[in-house]
C-alpha positions as CSV (number, residue, x, y, z in Angstrom):
1,X,63.2,-25.8,106.3
2,X,60.9,-26.4,103.2
3,X,60.4,-23.2,101.6
4,X,60.0,-22.3,97.9
5,X,61.9,-18.9,97.9
6,X,61.7,-16.8,94.9
7,X,64.0,-14.2,93.7
8,X,63.6,-11.1,95.7
9,X,62.4,-13.0,99.0
10,X,63.6,-12.2,102.2
11,X,65.3,-14.8,104.2
12,X,64.7,-15.5,107.8
13,X,67.0,-13.6,110.2
14,X,70.3,-15.2,111.2
15,X,69.4,-16.5,114.5
16,X,66.2,-18.3,113.1
17,X,68.2,-19.8,110.2
18,X,71.1,-21.1,112.4
19,X,68.7,-22.7,114.6
20,X,66.7,-24.2,111.9
21,X,69.9,-25.5,110.0
22,X,71.4,-26.6,113.4
23,X,74.5,-24.8,112.7
24,X,76.5,-22.0,114.3
25,X,75.9,-18.5,113.6
26,X,79.5,-17.9,112.4
27,X,79.1,-20.8,110.1
28,X,76.0,-19.4,108.6
29,X,77.7,-16.0,108.2
30,X,80.6,-17.6,106.3
31,X,78.0,-19.4,104.2
32,X,76.1,-16.4,103.4
33,X,79.4,-14.6,102.4
34,X,79.8,-17.4,100.0
35,X,76.4,-17.4,98.5
36,X,76.7,-13.5,98.1
37,X,79.9,-14.0,96.3
38,X,78.2,-16.3,93.9
39,X,75.3,-13.9,93.5
40,X,72.8,-16.3,95.0
41,X,71.8,-14.2,97.9
42,X,72.0,-10.2,98.3
43,X,72.9,-9.0,101.8
44,X,71.6,-5.5,102.6
45,X,72.8,-3.8,105.7
46,X,70.1,-3.0,108.2
47,X,67.6,-4.7,105.9
48,X,68.5,-8.5,105.6
49,X,69.4,-11.1,103.3
50,X,67.3,-11.7,100.1
51,X,67.3,-14.2,97.3
52,X,69.3,-12.7,94.4
53,X,67.0,-11.4,91.4
54,X,69.5,-12.7,88.9
55,X,70.9,-15.8,90.8
56,X,74.3,-17.0,89.6
57,X,75.0,-13.9,87.5
58,X,78.0,-12.6,89.2
59,X,78.3,-8.9,89.6
60,X,81.7,-9.0,91.4
61,X,83.5,-12.1,90.3
62,X,86.6,-11.0,92.1
63,X,84.9,-10.4,95.4
64,X,85.9,-6.7,95.7
65,X,82.6,-6.2,97.8
66,X,84.3,-7.8,100.8
67,X,87.2,-5.2,100.7
68,X,86.1,-2.6,103.4
69,X,88.8,-0.1,102.2
70,X,89.1,-0.2,98.5
71,X,91.3,2.9,98.4
72,X,94.1,1.0,100.5
73,X,94.4,-1.6,97.6
74,X,97.5,-1.6,95.6
75,X,97.0,0.0,92.1
76,X,93.7,1.7,93.1
77,X,93.1,5.2,91.9
């Protein structure tokens, strides 16, 4: 994979990336979650994964986007 991706560019789908990188899809998913937590990629449900428009600027430094039911968290209003 020798592409020069720019902010906002869409990444290839999961199956293609896993094959291209010669890794399992579960490993790829974990890597994408980590990249998303660092605001390097943006994962949009039903749309795909994109290079973040402001890479490295963390919108959610504590990772709350990964909590499915935020109301169940202790101390939440």
